[in-house]
C-alpha positions as a printed NumPy array, in Angstrom:
array([[-26.499, -49.413,  29.737],
       [-28.681, -50.586,  32.643],
       [-26.476, -48.71 ,  35.122],
       [-26.793, -45.54 ,  33.051],
       [-30.583, -45.889,  33.021],
       [-30.696, -46.313,  36.799],
       [-28.543, -43.234,  37.203],
       [-30.811, -41.301,  34.831],
       [-33.88 , -42.325,  36.851],
       [-32.229, -41.097,  40.053],
       [-31.326, -37.796,  38.397],
       [-35.008, -37.114,  37.749],
       [-35.866, -37.368,  41.456],
       [-35.553, -33.57 ,  42.064],
       [-38.502, -33.095,  39.69 ],
       [-40.696, -34.436,  42.494],
       [-39.682, -31.533,  44.732],
       [-39.828, -32.305,  48.445],
       [-42.744, -34.712,  48.138],
       [-40.668, -37.915,  48.228],
       [-38.641, -36.701,  51.216],
       [-41.847, -35.789,  53.051],
       [-43.356, -39.191,  52.192],
       [-40.251, -40.918,  53.567],
       [-40.391, -38.811,  56.742],
       [-44.051, -39.72 ,  57.261],
       [-43.156, -43.394,  56.782],
       [-40.402, -43.186,  59.436],
       [-42.801, -41.452,  61.815],
       [-45.335, -44.248,  61.222],
       [-42.516, -46.703,  62.069],
       [-41.968, -45.036,  65.456],
       [-45.711, -45.195,  66.15 ],
       [-45.533, -48.897,  65.325],
       [-42.804, -49.399,  67.928],
       [-44.854, -47.589,  70.58 ],
       [-47.898, -49.623,  69.57 ],
       [-45.971, -52.874,  70.12 ],
       [-44.762, -51.578,  73.48 ],
       [-48.34 , -50.712,  74.58 ],
       [-49.692, -54.085,  73.446],
       [-46.926, -55.941,  75.306],
       [-47.654, -53.829,  78.411],
       [-51.395, -54.625,  78.26 ],
       [-50.914, -58.381,  77.781],
       [-48.237, -58.569,  80.495],
       [-50.414, -56.639,  82.959],
       [-53.537, -58.729,  82.338],
       [-51.857, -62.166,  82.216],
       [-49.056, -61.887,  84.767],
       [-49.893, -58.885,  86.985],
       [-53.552, -59.886,  87.478],
       [-54.775, -56.471,  86.344],
       [-58.222, -55.887,  84.843],
       [-58.902, -54.399,  81.441],
       [-60.24 , -51.291,  83.164],
       [-56.831, -50.731,  84.677],
       [-55.293, -51.096,  81.217],
       [-57.686, -48.607,  79.625],
       [-55.061, -45.794,  79.345],
       [-52.795, -48.115,  77.37 ],
       [-55.698, -49.362,  75.245],
       [-56.712, -45.753,  74.498],
       [-53.135, -44.989,  73.514],
       [-53.136, -48.002,  71.18 ],
       [-56.35 , -46.77 ,  69.554],
       [-54.736, -43.381,  68.943],
       [-51.647, -45.086,  67.54 ],
       [-53.78 , -47.155,  65.154],
       [-55.526, -44.03 ,  63.866],
       [-52.235, -42.119,  63.674],
       [-50.549, -44.86 ,  61.65 ],
       [-53.496, -45.025,  59.233],
       [-53.445, -41.26 ,  58.724],
       [-49.671, -41.214,  58.242],
       [-49.815, -44.118,  55.754],
       [-52.527, -42.334,  53.749],
       [-50.639, -39.031,  53.812],
       [-47.376, -40.701,  52.803],
       [-49.062, -42.482,  49.872],
       [-50.791, -39.312,  48.646],
       [-47.616, -37.241,  48.969],
       [-45.513, -39.811,  47.101],
       [-48.113, -40.118,  44.304],
       [-48.229, -36.331,  43.978],
       [-44.444, -36.191,  43.707],
       [-44.442, -38.965,  41.089],
       [-47.133, -37.046,  39.209],
       [-44.861, -34.012,  39.05 ],
       [-42.08 , -36.184,  37.61 ],
       [-44.43 , -37.598,  34.973],
       [-45.72 , -34.189,  33.939],
       [-42.203, -32.74 ,  33.699],
       [-40.795, -35.7  ,  31.736],
       [-43.765, -35.891,  29.378],
       [-43.469, -32.168,  28.712],
       [-39.713, -32.514,  28.086],
       [-40.261, -35.498,  25.801],
       [-42.978, -33.769,  23.758],
       [-40.863, -30.617,  23.41 ],
       [-37.869, -32.691,  22.325],
       [-39.96 , -34.52 ,  19.714],
       [-41.241, -31.173,  18.462],
       [-37.682, -29.837,  18.285],
       [-36.575, -32.897,  16.283],
       [-39.255, -32.223,  13.689],
       [-41.019, -34.546,  11.24 ],
       [-37.953, -35.252,   9.087],
       [-35.886, -36.599,  11.988],
       [-38.847, -38.719,  13.113],
       [-39.702, -40.053,   9.648],
       [-38.056, -43.397,  10.418],
       [-39.844, -43.746,  13.774],
       [-43.06 , -45.687,  14.291],
       [-45.817, -43.386,  15.514],
       [-47.298, -46.241,  17.559],
       [-44.   , -46.722,  19.385],
       [-43.727, -42.991,  20.123],
       [-47.315, -42.9  ,  21.364],
       [-46.643, -45.894,  23.605],
       [-43.545, -44.183,  25.039],
       [-45.403, -40.944,  25.716],
       [-48.292, -42.731,  27.413],
       [-47.455, -46.132,  28.924],
       [-43.703, -45.459,  29.057],
       [-44.103, -42.343,  31.205],
       [-46.856, -43.947,  33.302],
       [-44.539, -46.88 ,  34.076],
       [-42.275, -44.476,  35.985],
       [-44.956, -43.61 ,  38.557],
       [-44.527, -46.723,  40.696],
       [-40.747, -46.205,  40.742],
       [-40.994, -42.721,  42.243],
       [-44.182, -43.175,  44.277],
       [-43.354, -46.572,  45.814],
       [-39.872, -47.913,  45.13 ],
       [-37.823, -44.847,  46.117],
       [-39.74 , -44.267,  49.405],
       [-39.58 , -48.029,  50.081],
       [-35.797, -48.169,  49.632],
       [-35.386, -45.277,  52.089],
       [-37.727, -46.875,  54.614],
       [-35.854, -50.175,  54.194],
       [-32.83 , -48.531,  55.793],
       [-34.455, -46.135,  58.27 ],
       [-37.263, -48.182,  59.857],
       [-35.195, -51.328,  60.7  ],
       [-32.47 , -49.102,  62.152],
       [-35.075, -47.337,  64.284],
       [-36.332, -50.699,  65.55 ],
       [-32.787, -51.85 ,  66.318],
       [-32.313, -48.743,  68.475],
       [-35.106, -50.049,  70.734],
       [-34.167, -53.746,  70.505],
       [-30.471, -53.459,  71.435],
       [-31.095, -52.186,  75.008],
       [-33.736, -54.877,  75.589],
       [-31.928, -57.947,  74.222],
       [-28.526, -58.02 ,  72.533],
       [-28.96 , -61.581,  71.172],
       [-32.189, -60.811,  69.323],
       [-30.694, -57.591,  67.98 ],
       [-27.691, -59.467,  66.554],
       [-29.945, -62.066,  64.917],
       [-31.964, -59.306,  63.261],
       [-28.822, -57.485,  62.207],
       [-27.186, -60.579,  60.654],
       [-30.253, -61.965,  58.845],
       [-31.518, -58.654,  57.417],
       [-28.932, -58.415,  54.548],
       [-29.977, -61.839,  53.206],
       [-33.285, -60.481,  51.919],
       [-31.943, -57.653,  49.705],
       [-29.013, -59.867,  48.651],
       [-31.218, -62.58 ,  47.172],
       [-33.602, -59.972,  45.822],
       [-30.747, -58.389,  43.84 ],
       [-29.433, -61.747,  42.618],
       [-32.821, -62.823,  41.317],
       [-33.765, -59.322,  40.193],
       [-30.818, -59.088,  37.801],
       [-32.332, -61.722,  35.537],
       [-35.824, -60.257,  35.855],
       [-34.492, -56.817,  34.927],
       [-33.011, -58.058,  31.657],
       [-36.239, -59.871,  30.819],
       [-38.271, -56.771,  31.632],
       [-36.186, -54.539,  29.35 ],
       [-36.642, -57.062,  26.548],
       [-40.367, -57.08 ,  27.296],
       [-40.653, -53.308,  26.919],
       [-39.009, -53.492,  23.52 ],
       [-41.52 , -56.14 ,  22.459],
       [-44.391, -53.986,  23.717],
       [-43.107, -50.988,  21.73 ],
       [-42.791, -53.053,  18.542],
       [-46.23 , -54.584,  19.07 ],
       [-47.794, -51.144,  19.597],
       [-46.188, -49.867,  16.397],
       [-47.392, -52.916,  14.457],
       [-50.954, -52.619,  15.775],
       [-51.155, -48.933,  14.839],
       [-49.843, -49.676,  11.335],
       [-52.512, -52.348,  10.939],
       [-55.293, -50.017,  12.088],
       [-54.133, -47.215,   9.791],
       [-53.898, -49.603,   6.833],
       [-57.108, -51.508,   7.542],
       [-58.754, -50.233,   4.346],
       [-55.953, -51.62 ,   2.182],
       [-55.951, -54.919,   4.081],
       [-59.684, -55.298,   3.429],
       [-59.407, -54.394,  -0.227],
       [-56.598, -56.891,  -0.832],
       [-58.324, -59.568,   1.251],
       [-55.355, -59.664,   3.632],
       [-57.167, -58.855,   6.89 ],
       [-57.482, -62.53 ,   7.969],
       [-53.803, -63.15 ,   7.303],
       [-52.877, -60.041,   9.302],
       [-55.205, -61.126,  12.121],
       [-53.25 , -64.388,  12.307],
       [-50.004, -62.405,  12.515],
       [-51.422, -60.277,  15.34 ],
       [-52.552, -63.414,  17.162],
       [-49.036, -64.852,  16.867],
       [-47.434, -61.627,  18.114],
       [-49.891, -61.412,  21.003],
       [-49.242, -64.999,  22.001],
       [-45.488, -64.425,  21.882],
       [-45.909, -61.352,  24.079],
       [-48.063, -63.363,  26.51 ],
       [-45.43 , -66.093,  26.799],
       [-42.639, -63.592,  27.415],
       [-44.784, -61.819,  30.016],
       [-45.305, -65.103,  31.853],
       [-41.541, -65.718,  31.858],
       [-41.02 , -62.336,  33.53 ],
       [-43.745, -63.12 ,  36.06 ],
       [-42.162, -66.47 ,  36.894],
       [-38.934, -64.743,  37.849],
       [-40.871, -62.085,  39.78 ],
       [-42.791, -64.747,  41.727],
       [-39.511, -66.55 ,  42.456],
       [-38.149, -63.305,  43.885],
       [-41.254, -62.853,  46.061],
       [-40.984, -66.453,  47.277],
       [-37.324, -65.958,  48.232],
       [-38.133, -62.788,  50.172],
       [-40.992, -64.389,  52.061],
       [-38.969, -67.527,  52.769],
       [-35.956, -65.775,  54.267],
       [-38.035, -63.293,  56.25 ],
       [-40.201, -66.131,  57.653],
       [-37.137, -68.204,  58.59 ],
       [-35.515, -65.177,  60.243],
       [-38.65 , -64.414,  62.269],
       [-38.844, -68.092,  63.28 ],
       [-35.22 , -68.014,  64.518],
       [-35.962, -64.946,  66.666],
       [-39.157, -66.555,  68.013],
       [-37.38 , -69.823,  68.905],
       [-34.574, -68.017,  70.707],
       [-37.054, -65.879,  72.636],
       [-39.081, -68.995,  73.539],
       [-36.053, -70.864,  74.903],
       [-34.84 , -67.845,  76.858],
       [-38.287, -67.359,  78.371],
       [-38.289, -71.026,  79.365],
       [-34.841, -70.723,  80.939],
       [-35.825, -67.529,  82.722],
       [-33.24 , -65.382,  80.957],
       [-35.908, -63.022,  79.593],
       [-39.097, -61.618,  81.122],
       [-42.419, -61.99 ,  79.325],
       [-42.895, -58.268,  78.6  ],
       [-39.528, -57.98 ,  76.859],
       [-40.01 , -61.239,  74.968],
       [-43.461, -60.277,  73.691],
       [-42.22 , -56.789,  72.772],
       [-39.357, -58.294,  70.752],
       [-41.617, -60.884,  69.131],
       [-44.059, -58.177,  68.022],
       [-41.252, -56.108,  66.532],
       [-39.566, -58.958,  64.624],
       [-42.125, -59.149,  61.746],
       [-42.2  , -55.348,  61.545],
       [-38.398, -55.292,  61.305],
       [-38.517, -57.347,  58.094],
       [-41.664, -55.701,  56.702],
       [-39.853, -52.729,  55.014],
       [-37.399, -55.204,  53.476],
       [-40.244, -57.284,  52.105],
       [-42.069, -54.174,  50.865],
       [-38.968, -53.078,  49.041],
       [-38.799, -56.484,  47.385],
       [-42.455, -56.201,  46.442],
       [-41.836, -52.835,  44.797],
       [-38.605, -53.965,  43.162],
       [-40.563, -54.904,  40.032],
       [-41.495, -51.201,  39.763],
       [-37.81 , -50.421,  39.435],
       [-37.365, -53.068,  36.743],
       [-40.375, -51.769,  34.83 ],
       [-39.087, -48.192,  35.094],
       [-35.649, -49.2  ,  33.781],
       [-37.269, -50.945,  30.817],
       [-39.457, -47.933,  30.041],
       [-36.635, -45.422,  30.561],
       [-34.466, -47.011,  27.875],
       [-36.657, -45.728,  25.048],
       [-37.288, -42.381,  26.761],
       [-33.562, -41.747,  27.169],
       [-32.902, -42.841,  23.589],
       [-35.324, -40.195,  22.304],
       [-34.042, -37.467,  24.626],
       [-30.444, -38.157,  23.608],
       [-31.243, -37.733,  19.914],
       [-29.467, -34.471,  19.045],
       [-31.601, -31.538,  17.967],
       [-30.444, -28.613,  15.808],
       [-28.954, -25.772,  17.777],
       [-31.5  , -22.989,  18.276],
       [-30.296, -19.357,  18.313],
       [-30.359, -17.899,  21.808],
       [-31.716, -14.566,  20.574],
       [-34.38 , -13.669,  18.025],
       [-33.323, -11.259,  15.296],
       [-35.881,  -8.802,  13.988],
       [-36.698,  -9.078,  10.304],
       [-37.974,  -6.12 ,   8.309],
       [-40.725,  -7.355,   5.969],
       [-42.336,  -3.98 ,   5.269],
       [-41.257,  -4.263,   1.6  ],
       [-42.071,  -7.966,   1.317],
       [-39.98 , -11.065,   1.884],
       [-37.127, -12.18 ,  -0.383],
       [-35.61 , -15.657,  -0.068],
       [-32.157, -16.458,  -1.467],
       [-30.452, -19.861,  -1.649],
       [-26.657, -19.629,  -1.883],
       [-24.887, -22.851,  -2.933],
       [-27.119, -24.935,  -0.638],
       [-26.29 , -28.644,  -0.275],
       [-27.971, -31.307,   1.825],
       [-27.891, -35.105,   2.076],
       [-29.799, -37.502,   4.303],
       [-27.022, -40.11 ,   4.004],
       [-23.307, -39.841,   3.34 ],
       [-22.553, -40.103,  -0.365],
       [-26.202, -39.611,  -1.404],
       [-26.828, -35.854,  -1.758],
       [-30.455, -34.768,  -1.986],
       [-29.584, -31.217,  -3.026],
       [-26.383, -29.963,  -4.666],
       [-25.362, -26.355,  -5.287],
       [-28.856, -24.837,  -5.207],
       [-28.75 , -21.128,  -6.138],
       [-31.864, -19.022,  -6.733],
       [-33.689, -15.973,  -5.396],
       [-37.395, -15.63 ,  -4.699],
       [-38.323, -11.964,  -5.013],
       [-41.116, -10.344,  -2.974],
       [-44.504, -11.08 ,  -4.534],
       [-43.086, -13.639,  -7.   ],
       [-44.744, -16.967,  -7.788],
       [-42.179, -19.744,  -8.062],
       [-42.95 , -23.365,  -8.964],
       [-40.739, -26.41 ,  -8.373],
       [-40.942, -29.088, -11.064],
       [-39.091, -32.367, -11.383],
       [-39.342, -36.148, -11.093],
       [-39.777, -37.937,  -7.779],
       [-36.575, -37.884,  -5.767],
       [-35.266, -34.754,  -7.452],
       [-35.131, -32.775,  -4.171],
       [-38.38 , -30.753,  -4.209],
       [-39.564, -31.934,  -0.776],
       [-36.062, -31.512,   0.671],
       [-36.012, -27.911,  -0.519],
       [-39.4  , -27.353,   1.141],
       [-38.175, -28.923,   4.394],
       [-35.232, -26.522,   4.376],
       [-37.627, -23.581,   4.041],
       [-39.874, -24.966,   6.778],
       [-36.884, -25.204,   9.124],
       [-37.156, -28.97 ,   9.676],
       [-33.612, -29.48 ,   8.375],
       [-30.643, -27.131,   7.895],
       [-28.209, -26.746,   5.027],
       [-25.051, -28.812,   5.354],
       [-23.33 , -26.373,   3.03 ],
       [-24.237, -22.882,   1.859],
       [-26.895, -20.708,   3.428],
       [-30.467, -19.468,   3.062],
       [-30.995, -15.708,   3.344],
       [-34.233, -13.94 ,   4.242],
       [-34.012, -10.244,   3.372],
       [-30.215, -10.453,   3.882],
       [-30.617, -12.255,   7.239],
       [-29.37 , -15.863,   7.476],
       [-32.145, -18.289,   8.37 ],
       [-29.85 , -20.037,  10.884],
       [-29.684, -16.823,  12.925],
       [-33.465, -16.745,  13.371],
       [-35.351, -18.671,  16.012],
       [-37.482, -21.334,  14.227],
       [-40.67 , -20.012,  15.836],
       [-39.956, -16.478,  14.589],
       [-39.254, -17.767,  11.076],
       [-42.331, -19.976,  10.939],
       [-44.519, -17.025,  11.863],
       [-43.713, -15.712,   8.382],
       [-44.769, -18.923,   6.591],
       [-48.179, -20.223,   5.554],
       [-48.033, -23.922,   4.67 ],
       [-50.635, -25.852,   2.672],
       [-49.52 , -29.482,   2.206],
       [-50.792, -32.021,  -0.258],
       [-52.603, -33.927,   2.495],
       [-53.497, -31.417,   5.224],
       [-54.371, -32.762,   8.645],
       [-57.451, -31.694,  10.53 ],
       [-57.53 , -32.435,  14.233],
       [-60.391, -33.702,  16.344],
       [-62.46 , -30.656,  17.263],
       [-64.563, -27.95 ,  15.654],
       [-63.915, -26.424,  12.256],
       [-63.461, -23.099,  14.029],
       [-60.626, -24.528,  16.148],
       [-59.013, -26.116,  13.087],
       [-58.975, -22.847,  11.123],
       [-57.701, -20.974,  14.188],
       [-54.692, -23.278,  14.446],
       [-52.154, -20.466,  13.853],
       [-54.217, -17.734,  15.552],
       [-56.199, -19.236,  18.462],
       [-57.463, -15.792,  19.519],
       [-58.749, -14.759,  16.076],
       [-62.335, -13.402,  16.153],
       [-65.083, -15.246,  14.307],
       [-65.422, -12.449,  11.727],
       [-61.753, -12.869,  10.751],
       [-62.199, -16.64 ,  10.526],
       [-65.238, -16.265,   8.277],
       [-63.415, -13.787,   6.046],
       [-60.514, -16.239,   5.67 ],
       [-62.937, -19.057,   4.872],
       [-64.686, -16.924,   2.264],
       [-61.387, -16.188,   0.534],
       [-60.619, -19.927,   0.585],
       [-64.032, -20.779,  -0.967],
       [-64.899, -22.673,   2.251],
       [-67.546, -20.477,   3.918],
       [-70.46 , -21.738,   1.802],
       [-70.07 , -25.429,   2.638],
       [-69.262, -24.676,   6.299],
       [-72.404, -22.587,   6.767],
       [-74.452, -25.381,   5.147],
       [-73.389, -27.786,   7.922],
       [-75.798, -28.273,  10.879],
       [-73.557, -26.461,  13.396],
       [-71.66 , -24.265,  10.901],
       [-68.248, -23.365,  12.324],
       [-68.975, -25.292,  15.528],
       [-69.315, -28.541,  13.551],
       [-67.005, -31.159,  15.021],
       [-64.82 , -33.224,  12.711],
       [-62.949, -36.418,  13.435],
       [-59.236, -37.05 ,  13.172],
       [-57.873, -36.472,   9.644],
       [-61.038, -34.508,   8.81 ],
       [-63.416, -37.443,   9.081],
       [-66.813, -36.321,   7.784],
       [-65.421, -33.936,   5.136],
       [-64.421, -34.528,   1.53 ],
       [-60.874, -34.08 ,   0.266],
       [-61.731, -30.781,  -1.421],
       [-63.394, -29.453,   1.734],
       [-60.362, -30.401,   3.841],
       [-58.093, -28.646,   1.366],
       [-60.177, -25.463,   1.514],
       [-60.105, -25.515,   5.332],
       [-56.302, -25.701,   5.078],
       [-56.348, -22.718,   2.718],
       [-58.52 , -20.828,   5.216],
       [-55.804, -21.436,   7.82 ],
       [-53.259, -19.872,   5.483],
       [-55.497, -16.846,   4.812],
       [-56.078, -16.355,   8.537],
       [-52.347, -16.483,   9.281],
       [-51.696, -13.805,   6.613],
       [-47.999, -14.675,   6.237],
       [-45.765, -13.012,   3.601],
       [-44.521, -16.376,   2.264],
       [-46.832, -19.179,   1.156],
       [-45.575, -22.729,   0.559],
       [-47.792, -25.182,  -1.335],
       [-47.249, -28.869,  -1.973],
       [-49.562, -29.603,  -4.936],
       [-52.644, -28.469,  -3.042],
       [-55.004, -29.623,  -5.819],
       [-53.731, -33.197,  -6.098],
       [-56.3  , -36.022,  -5.866],
       [-59.269, -33.641,  -6.167],
       [-62.206, -33.789,  -8.558],
       [-62.484, -31.084, -11.198],
       [-65.004, -28.933,  -9.299],
       [-63.039, -29.086,  -6.036],
       [-59.824, -28.389,  -7.915],
       [-61.318, -25.271,  -9.473],
       [-62.5  , -24.008,  -6.089],
       [-59.14 , -24.687,  -4.437],
       [-57.265, -23.127,  -7.36 ],
       [-59.444, -20.017,  -7.069],
       [-58.552, -19.845,  -3.391],
       [-54.854, -20.17 ,  -4.198],
       [-55.102, -17.312,  -6.692],
       [-56.533, -15.13 ,  -3.928],
       [-53.885, -16.3  ,  -1.469],
       [-51.02 , -15.5  ,  -3.843],
       [-51.955, -11.828,  -4.19 ],
       [-49.36 ,  -9.629,  -2.516],
       [-47.385, -12.611,  -1.214],
       [-44.337, -14.614,  -2.24 ],
       [-45.371, -18.141,  -3.234],
       [-43.476, -21.387,  -3.763],
       [-45.359, -24.459,  -4.911],
       [-44.388, -28.021,  -5.731],
       [-46.048, -28.93 ,  -9.022],
       [-46.804, -32.424, -10.302],
       [-49.529, -31.394, -12.725],
       [-48.224, -28.57 , -14.873],
       [-51.609, -27.008, -15.594],
       [-51.681, -25.831, -11.979],
       [-48.561, -23.677, -12.404],
       [-49.069, -22.147, -15.871],
       [-49.546, -18.759, -14.207],
       [-46.275, -19.016, -12.243],
       [-43.766, -16.232, -12.793],
       [-40.881, -18.699, -12.858],
       [-40.223, -22.429, -12.835],
       [-37.288, -24.242, -11.299],
       [-36.78 , -27.686, -12.822],
       [-34.868, -30.035, -10.474],
       [-33.213, -33.298, -11.428],
       [-30.902, -35.379,  -9.211],
       [-30.789, -32.601,  -6.613],
       [-29.706, -29.87 ,  -9.054],
       [-31.482, -27.023, -10.845],
       [-31.29 , -27.966, -14.512],
       [-33.713, -25.372, -15.912],
       [-35.041, -22.017, -14.736],
       [-37.363, -19.529, -16.393],
       [-40.931, -18.634, -17.306],
       [-43.205, -21.586, -18.303],
       [-43.648, -20.355, -21.874],
       [-39.902, -19.882, -22.358],
       [-39.004, -23.314, -20.956],
       [-41.659, -24.905, -23.176],
       [-39.797, -23.685, -26.241],
       [-36.349, -24.853, -25.098],
       [-37.016, -28.564, -25.603],
       [-35.642, -29.589, -22.203],
       [-37.093, -31.688, -19.38 ],
       [-40.007, -29.317, -18.783],
       [-40.91 , -29.31 , -22.455],
       [-40.911, -33.109, -22.61 ],
       [-42.939, -33.361, -19.359],
       [-45.513, -30.834, -20.623],
       [-45.874, -32.695, -23.914],
       [-46.285, -35.985, -22.066],
       [-49.022, -34.643, -19.8  ],
       [-50.828, -33.078, -22.754],
       [-50.769, -36.397, -24.591],
       [-48.741, -35.16 , -27.541],
       [-45.97 , -37.716, -26.923]])
């Protein structure tokens, strides 16, 4: 699995364009300037100490060194900026791909996922890849190119020193890999803990009201403290291994430099090497090992990226429904008819949610779905919304199979008002314009008036520019529901889907929302999930579902007289049973 993740990370490198290659090239060029800088410094010291030259005579070399210093600084800055820009391109591309994949999966496929874990993957998980592309990949290229460039200059000067450098250099990456294997496993485990902790924290925040009401907040705080402490201890275990790796790198590089220095010292003493060559070699020795040590320093970025990539790859490899390559045109000039033909669907093998569903929704008809919890009403709605697809049978829209339509084209024909609509952080105007961002204010106000929402919006201090918090913070449930209805009016779709839009509302709000629904239903096909039967007494037809099957179908008054499930449910709600 780890090897596959490393390969996946490498495959994303082209997303950075040429930035990483340019950054590597700038790093190699800075390495050549470093070699020339060492040569100039050795020339200056040799001339002043052994050739009895003054500093004025060495001024050309000193000026060259100053230029080399400035050049190296500029190249280092340019290389860093270029690499960061390339890593930024990778992050943007991967985050966009991940968001699009999550959108393609839909809410049903993600129902078992923790929103906190997904949010952590989209934010911290993607951010953790930056150091891998901006620092580790350039460092691993420079680890090979810069030492080889130095060896090209060392071999003609002194074969012995060159062989020492060549033989000791592999020890550093060898021990780094040996120690890094253990740190990599720990780091992957750490990312999983972070994802679980993020999911748990978000669940606690979202359920804080319930925790307070049931006096469980202190107990949950103790649980969070225990989880945090466990995460801290595991983090320290990863850091211990990382520090051990850094110690090993520094130890072997220091010992290797010491061996070169001792050999140069003895050969200078024996007269086998002149001072200029010895100083030049001694200045280059630390720089020879520097890219190796830098690569070891950035090796933790690779481990962190592998840990973060595991969850990213897992999400991206989740299969999505096949989307038609072409969009078929659908003639809705005479309204929209929906026909279910022997539709079956099950979330798990052996547990069907819908079985043999057959019915037709005619243009302009009001259809209500009635049945106990778990009877398949929400599954039927999810099929219409395109979040899931029939496992058997088909759904026809004006004689066109829904599977042959692109989901975006199909959803343009649907207005959806759920039981608990979500308002997003922003203005009320932006929230109503969700389906039509370019809609003029007059059209928005007309939609709000039809939804019985214009009066309360205009009474707010900033009217349609009033900002609301996440989930409609600052508005009542009835007001949120009417804003959702205004969205549906503004979209003006031929098919309206409602999921008990008046649930959990007070009587006045319910009456206002119901009045808005009556306006919305005019000239449109409408399907609603009904829990309270008084909300669907004006429906043209009821479908009663039980155990995933349609057990009754007909007008409310007719079904009331048949003595079946609907009749018993109506009597129960009216208090006659």
